[in-house]
C-alpha positions in Angstrom: 32.4 -45.9 9.3 28.8 -46.0 8.2 26.1 -43.7 9.5 24.6 -46.6 11.5 28.0 -47.5 13.0 28.6 -43.9 14.1 25.2 -43.8 15.7 25.8 -47.0 17.6 29.3 -46.0 18.8 28.0 -42.7 20.1 25.1 -44.4 21.8 27.4 -47.1 23.4 29.6 -44.4 24.9 26.7 -42.5 26.3 25.0 -45.7 27.7 28.3 -46.6 29.3 28.2 -43.3 31.2 30.5 -41.1 29.1 30.4 -37.5 30.4 28.3 -35.1 28.3 29.7 -32.1 30.1 33.5 -32.9 30.4 35.8 -30.2 29.2 39.3 -30.7 27.9 42.2 -28.4 28.6 40.8 -25.8 26.2 37.4 -25.9 27.6 35.8 -27.9 24.8 32.9 -30.2 25.4 31.6 -33.2 23.4 28.9 -30.9 22.0 31.6 -28.6 20.6 33.3 -31.4 18.8 30.0 -32.8 17.5 29.3 -29.3 16.1 32.8 -29.0 14.6 32.4 -32.3 12.8 28.9 -31.4 11.6 27.6 -34.5 13.3 23.9 -34.1 13.8 23.5 -37.6 15.0 25.9 -36.9 17.9 24.2 -33.6 18.7 20.8 -35.3 18.8 22.1 -38.1 21.0 23.8 -35.6 23.4 20.6 -33.5 23.6 18.6 -36.6 24.6 21.1 -37.2 27.4 20.7 -33.7 28.6 23.7 -31.9 27.2 23.7 -28.2 27.6 23.0 -26.5 24.3 22.1 -23.1 25.8 23.3 -19.9 24.1 26.3 -19.7 26.4 29.6 -18.8 24.7 32.3 -21.5 24.6 35.9 -20.5 25.2 37.5 -22.3 22.3 38.6 -19.2 20.3 39.8 -15.7 21.1 36.5 -14.4 19.7 34.4 -16.4 22.2 31.9 -17.7 19.6 28.4 -19.2 20.2 27.2 -22.5 18.8 25.0 -20.8 16.2 27.9 -18.5 15.0 30.0 -21.6 14.5 27.3 -23.6 12.7 26.7 -20.7 10.3 30.4 -20.1 9.7 30.6 -23.8 8.6 27.4 -23.5 6.6 26.0 -26.4 8.5 22.3 -25.7 7.8 20.9 -28.8 9.4 22.7 -27.8 12.7 21.5 -24.2 12.3 18.0 -25.5 12.1 18.7 -27.7 15.2 19.9 -24.8 17.2 17.1 -22.4 16.1 14.5 -25.0 17.3 16.3 -24.8 20.7 15.7 -21.1 20.7 19.1 -19.7 19.7 18.8 -16.1 18.7 20.3 -15.0 15.3 20.6 -11.4 16.5 22.4 -12.1 19.8 25.7 -10.3 20.2 28.6 -12.2 21.6 32.4 -12.0 22.1 34.7 -9.1 23.0 34.1 -7.6 19.5 30.4 -8.1 19.5 28.8 -9.5 16.3 25.7 -11.5 15.7 25.1 -14.9 14.0 23.4 -12.9 11.2 26.6 -10.9 10.6 28.5 -14.2 10.4 25.9 -15.6 8.0 26.4 -12.7 5.6 29.8 -14.1 4.7 28.2 -17.3 3.4 28.6 -18.2 -0.2 25.3 -20.1 -0.6 23.2 -17.0 -1.5 19.9 -18.9 -1.9 19.8 -20.2 1.7 21.4 -17.0 2.9 18.8 -14.7 1.5 16.0 -16.7 2.9 17.7 -16.8 6.3 18.2 -13.0 6.4 14.7 -12.3 5.2 13.3 -14.4 8.1 15.6 -13.2 10.8 16.8 -9.6 10.1 15.9 -7.3 13.0 13.4 -4.4 12.6 16.2 -2.0 13.2 19.6 -2.7 11.7 21.9 -1.3 14.4 25.3 0.1 13.6 27.9 -1.4 15.9 31.4 0.2 16.0 33.5 -2.8 14.8 31.1 -4.8 12.6 28.6 -2.1 11.7 25.3 -2.8 10.1 24.0 -5.8 8.2 23.9 -3.5 5.2 27.7 -2.8 5.5 28.3 -6.6 5.7 26.1 -7.3 2.7 27.8 -4.6 0.6 31.2 -6.0 1.5 30.0 -9.3 -0.1 28.8 -7.4 -3.2 25.3 -8.9 -2.9 22.7 -6.5 -4.5 19.7 -8.7 -3.7 20.5 -8.7 0.0 21.3 -5.0 0.0 18.0 -4.2 -1.7 16.1 -6.4 0.8 17.7 -4.5 3.7 17.1 -1.1 2.2 13.4 -1.9 1.6 13.1 -3.1 5.2 14.7 0.1 6.5 12.4 2.3 4.4 9.4 0.4 5.6 10.5 1.1 9.2 10.9 4.8 8.5 14.7 4.8 8.9 16.8 7.8 8.0 18.1 6.4 4.7 20.9 8.9 4.3 22.3 8.0 7.7 21.8 4.3 7.1 23.7 4.1 3.7 26.6 6.2 5.0 27.1 4.3 8.2 30.6 2.8 8.2 32.5 0.6 10.6 36.0 -0.7 11.3 35.7 -4.1 9.6 33.6 -3.3 6.5 34.2 0.4 5.9 31.3 2.3 4.3 28.8 0.6 2.0 29.9 2.9 -0.9 33.5 2.0 -0.4 32.7 -1.7 -0.6 30.7 -1.2 -3.8 33.6 0.8 -5.4 36.2 -1.8 -4.2 34.2 -4.7 -5.7 33.4 -2.8 -8.9 29.7 -3.5 -8.6 27.9 -0.8 -10.5 24.4 -2.0 -9.7 25.2 -1.8 -6.0 27.0 1.5 -6.4 24.1 3.2 -8.1 21.6 1.7 -5.7 23.5 3.3 -2.7 23.9 6.7 -4.5 20.2 6.8 -5.2 19.5 6.3 -1.5 21.8 9.1 -0.5 25.3 7.7 -0.2 27.7 10.7 0.1 30.0 10.4 -2.9 32.0 13.5 -1.9 32.9 12.2 1.5 36.5 11.5 2.4 35.4 8.6 4.6 35.9 5.1 3.3 38.3 2.2 4.2 41.9 1.3 4.4 42.6 2.3 0.7 41.1 5.7 1.3 37.9 7.0 -0.2 35.6 5.0 -2.5 37.4 6.7 -5.4 40.7 5.6 -4.0 39.4 2.1 -3.9 38.0 2.1 -7.4 41.4 3.5 -8.7 43.4 0.9 -6.8 41.3 -2.0 -8.2 41.2 -0.5 -11.7 37.4 -0.1 -11.9 37.3 2.3 -14.8 33.5 2.6 -15.0 33.2 3.1 -11.3 35.9 5.8 -11.3 34.1 7.7 -14.0 30.7 7.6 -12.1 32.3 8.7 -8.8 34.4 11.4 -10.4 31.4 12.9 -12.2 29.6 13.1 -8.9 32.3 15.0 -7.2 34.3 12.2 -5.5 37.9 12.9 -4.5 41.0 11.0 -3.6 42.6 10.8 -0.1 45.6 8.4 -0.5 46.2 7.6 -4.1 49.1 9.1 -6.1 47.4 9.4 -9.5 50.1 11.7 -11.0 53.8 12.2 -11.0 56.8 9.8 -11.5 55.4 7.1 -9.2 52.1 6.9 -11.2 53.8 7.1 -14.5 55.9 4.0 -13.6 53.1 2.2 -12.0 50.8 2.7 -15.0 53.3 1.5 -17.6 51.5 -1.0 -19.8 48.2 -0.7 -18.0 45.4 0.4 -20.3 42.9 0.7 -17.5 45.1 2.9 -15.3 45.9 5.2 -18.2 42.1 5.5 -18.8 41.7 6.4 -15.1 44.4 9.1 -15.4 42.5 10.5 -18.3 39.3 10.7 -16.3 40.8 12.4 -13.2 41.4 15.8 -14.8 39.8 19.3 -14.8 40.0 19.8 -11.0 42.1 19.0 -7.9 41.6 15.3 -7.4 42.1 15.6 -3.6 39.2 18.1 -3.2 35.5 17.2 -3.5 34.0 18.4 -6.7 30.6 20.0 -7.4 27.7 18.3 -5.7 24.8 16.9 -7.8 21.9 19.3 -7.7 19.1 16.8 -7.0 18.2 13.2 -6.3 16.7 13.1 -9.8 20.0 14.3 -11.2 21.8 11.5 -9.5 19.4 8.9 -10.9 19.7 10.4 -14.4 23.5 10.4 -14.2 23.4 6.8 -13.1 22.3 5.5 -16.5 24.7 3.2 -18.3 27.9 5.0 -19.5 29.8 4.4 -22.7 33.4 3.4 -22.5 36.2 5.1 -24.4 36.8 2.3 -26.9 34.1 1.5 -29.4 31.2 3.3 -27.7 30.0 0.0 -26.1 27.9 0.0 -22.9 30.1 -0.6 -19.9 29.1 -3.6 -17.8 27.4 -2.9 -14.5 29.4 -5.7 -13.0 33.0 -6.1 -12.0 35.7 -5.9 -14.7 
């Protein structure tokens, strides 16, 4: 069906008196289906007939999403613009596990549009909510240094306690440092350490500490950086028969075993003496084969 035919069919139904507020057995309205189908023509036609596009939550899912959340999840930018013009708030919390449209947006792959959206709509204070945490935590989970840098600069400009900010973890995204270690993003890792991320903390995510995560994902360069700054393990079994069997044939895991020596891996090591020391220690490291510079990105 062509665009013109779709427009005509929708208009015929509306002119014939089709209900714009009818709900099916699941509570879904015509506006809900128009949104799900990314049908901007239908949304515009429904709006002209007086359909309710307020920020109320619709009961179609267990999370009780809003229209703006759904549009962002689908990366329907034309519909996002449509809803923003109607006054929908990108920072409105909704659902039993409250999260905002901005937090939903941070999962989007299209980074060009995402960065512009976050730059325009990020709140003055990036609040830390128990389940979904801060926008910073979400940005780190997506391994997006540009967004993280943007949020850090905004927080600095607002006089935020940066140590508290970069160490704030949550149920869904863990701590920012854990995400950086898990993803193996050296640029992001060093950025967080420079701002005061606690490398020696035993907090992290479901794999354990940031060092646990780096070991599990075989991020050799990240393991080295964390270990030299006093990081420790919480869950990993980096020695003994289990590790010997698990590492068989793995060059990276054998390299990791070689790094984790000289102290108890389950106890935090010496703390860096100063912020300047952290920055100096964050310079590119050389790997153990050929003396080449290790990539700052994921292996």
